[in-house]
N, C-alpha and C positions, 0 to 999 in steps of 0.2 A: 739501319743504324747510321747516325751521322758520321761523316768522314772528317777526321781531324787532320788539318794540313798546317805544317810549320812554315816559318818564314823562308827557310832554305828550300822547301818543296815548292812553295809558291814561286819563288825566283826561278827555279828549274823549269817550271811549266809555262811561264808567261814570257812572251816575246813581243817586241814593239810593233811589228807589222800587224799582228793579229789584234793587239790592243787598240791600235789606230782604227782598224775596221770596226771593232766592237763599239768603241766610243762614238764613232761617226754614226753608226746605225741607231744606237739608242737615243742619240740627240735628235735624229730625224724622227724617230717614233714619238719622242716627247713633243716636238713641234706639231705633229699630226694628231695629237691627242690619244696616242696608243700606248703611252707609258706615263707613270705617275711618280713625281718626286716630292719629298717632304723636306723642308729646310732644316738646317742644322739646329739642334736645341742644346743649349749649354747650361750646365749646373756648376756653379763656381763655389769653391770652399777656400778657406785661407791657405790651405796646404796643396790643393790640387783642383782640377776641374774634370768634369765628365762631359763629353760631346757625343751626341747621338744623331744620326741621320738615316733616313729610310726611303726606300723606293721600290717600285714594282714595274716590271716590263713583261706582260703576259706572253708576247710573241717570242721572247727569249727564255721563257719559263724561269724568270728570275724575280724573286721577291725576297727582300731582306733588309738588314740594317748594318750599319757600321757604327761601332762604339769605340771611342778612344779616350784615354785619360792623359792628362798632362800634369806633371809635378816637377819638383826640383830634381828628382832622380831620372827624369826623361819622359818619353811618351810611349804609350803602348796601344796598338791598333788591332782590332778584331772585326771580322765580318761573320755574321750569321746569315747563311743562305737557305731559303726555304723553297719547296716546290710551289710554283705559282698556282697550280690547280688544286692540289689536295692539302697544302699547308704543312706538309711534312718537313721537318728540319733535315736538310741535306748535308750541310757542312758547317763546321766552325773552323775558320782559318785566320792565322795571323796575317795582318794586312798592311804592314809598313811598306814593303816593296810594291804591293799592289797599288797603294795610294800614290807612290812615286811614279809608277808607270802610267796610271790613268791621268795624272796631272800633266805629265809630259805629252801624252797622247792628245789631250784636249787642245794644247797649244799647237801640236802638229796638225790637227784637223782644222783649226782656225787659220793656220798659215796656208794650208792647202787651198782653202776657199777664199781667202782675203788678200794674200800677198800678190804682187804683180807677177805676171806670167814669166817675166825675165829675171825675177829675184834670184840672186846667187850669193849674197853675203849675209852673214848673221852676226849681230852683236849681242853678247850676253852680259848682263849685270848680275854677278853672283858666281861663285865658284865652288859651291857646296854640293852635297849629294843630290838635292833636288834639281840642280842645274844639269846634272848628267842626263836625266831622262828628257829634259827640254831639248838638249842638243841632239840626242839620239832620235827623238821623234821628228824634229825638223829636218834632220839629215835624210830621213826616209821620204820626205815629200818634196825636198828641193835638192837640186844638184849644186852643192855648196862649193864655191871657189875660195871663199875666205870666211873664217870664224874669228872674231875679235872678242876676247874675254877680258872683262874688267871687274875687279873687286877691290876692297880696301887693302887686302894683304897681297903684296907683290909675290910672296912665296906661294900663297894659296892659288893664285891665278896661274902661276908657272906650273905648279904641280897638276892642276886641273888640265891644262893644255897637254902636258905629257901623258897623263893618265888616259884622257879621252882620245888622243891621237892613236895610242896603242889599242884601246878598246874598239874603236870604230874604224881603224885603218885610214884615218884622215891625216894628211900631212900639212894641212893649211890652217891649223888652230893656233892662234897667236895670242899670248898675253899682251895686253896694251896698257900703257901708263896713264891714259886719260879717259874719263867717261865720255868726253866729246867724240873720241875716236870710235868707241864702242857704239855710240848712238848714230854714227854716220854710216849705217849699213842698211841694206834693203829690208831686213827684218830685225827687230830688236825685242829681246826678252828681258824682263826684270823678274828675278827669282831670288830675292834676298830676305834677310831677317830684319831689315831696316823698317822702322816705324815712320821715318821721314822720307820724302821723295829723293830718289837717286837718279831719276831721269827727268831732264828738263825739256820742255817742248821746243825751246829755241835751238836745241841741238839737232833736231830731226830734219832730214831732207824730205822734199816732196816725194810722195809715193811710198813712204815707209809703212810697213805694217808693224804694229806693236802688240806683243802679248804681255800683259801685266799679270803675272802668275803667282806672285809671292804674298799677296794680301788676301786674307779671308776674315779679317776683323774690321768692324765698322770704323774704328778710329786709327787704322793703319793704312798708309798710302805710299806706294813706291814711285808714283808719277805725279808731277805737279799739274796745276790747273791748266797750264799752257799746252800740255799734251792733249788734254781733253778739248781745249778750245780749237786746236788745229785739226782735230780728227773730224773727217767728213762722215765717217760711219763708225758707230760704237755698238758693240754687242757684248753680251754676258752669257754664262751658262744658263742662267734662269732669272727671269725678271722677278720671280717671286721672292728672291733673296736680295733685291736692290736695297731694301730698307734695313737689312740686318747684317749683310756680309760685304757689300761693295764699298769698302773704304776708299778706293781710288776715285769713286764717283760721288762720294758724300758731299763734299763742298760744292762741286758744280751743280748738283741737284738742289742743295739747300739755297744756293744763291740765285737759282734760275738760269745759270749759264747753259744748262741743258734741261730738258723736260723729260719726265719718265717715259713718255711715248716716243721719244727720240732714241731710246735705248732698245735694241732688239735682242733676240736670242740667237745664238749660233745655230741652233737647230733649224730656225726659220730660213737661214741662208742655205743650209744643207738641203732642205726640202724644197728650195726654190720659191718659197713664199715671199721673200723680200730679196732685193738686190743688195749685194754687199758692196764691193768696190765699184765705183762709177767711172773711174778713169785712172790713167797711169800716174797722175800727179796727186791723187787723193791719199791722205793719211788715214789708215784704218786702225781701229783699236779693239782688242779683245781683252776684257777684264775677267779673269778666271777666278771663281770662288771655289770650285770643286763641288760636284754633285754626288749624292748617293746613287743616282742612276748610273753614273760612270763607274762607280765601285761595283755595282751589281752586275753590269755587263762584263767587267773584267773577272769578277768572282765566278760567274757562270762559265766563262771560258776556262778558268783554272780548274773548276770542279769537273767539267766534262773531260778535260785532258787527264786529270788524275784517275778517273775511272778507266779511260782507255789504256793508261800506262801502269795501272796498278800501283799508284803512288798514294801515300797517306795511311792512316790507321783508323779503323772503325772503332767507335766508342759506344758503349752500351749505356743508355740513360734509363 
């Protein structure tokens, strides 16, 4: 019988170190042709939209889909996880927290492989819920000496700094008053709801690594074209979604500022198929759209732990 897992149970079972390892491994498998990802498919109505994405990773025994709806009343996320060999439905799980964790983990993995070895400071654009897992993941892969947080609301960035300092035991999280200060760090993350660029390339210092993680719509961009122009290495979760999801790269691709073949996949870096950073002065850029493969890797982790700890409820179909 399938196992039903609630949002609270998923949050109880999922931790960032394990999610980082799971996402890194499934992206490696994708680059090596051992896992399959299908791009997000959207069905839009005047009142709501349905978004569906699917993937399979046989070596993780993970096959499934994530479906979520967005409307004026909010968003609702669900994963259906199947047995990769026999096709049996294993679990139905609520997946809002799961998505937040795997999104943060993708940025953490990119930072691990693309930031300078001596990187010790982080700038975050955004102070919402999604920004929490970005900070948590990057704090797992870097020894952070300073975190500078900028968002439009002074109160929100102050509360974020207080909340995350307590949650992660970090005493060096500072709300800052200017976007330029947040951008002047070794690693920079954009994770906002803005449809217009919040990060300008002119603010970046040589050697910065940028995770652009807030855009997964074609006509939404958090970074301006100068960020892309200054980047010596650019990668995404999946090149298969360049034409449908990569809003941060749309204009540079359309104008010929960059060519599709100049954009690599993060998994290729992990697998050693391409070189990421070429030197300490190079600016590197990871544009994260979010993959069903990342969801399935995290979902399989949650399901296995639920069985081990007797968490969840069997449902009869």
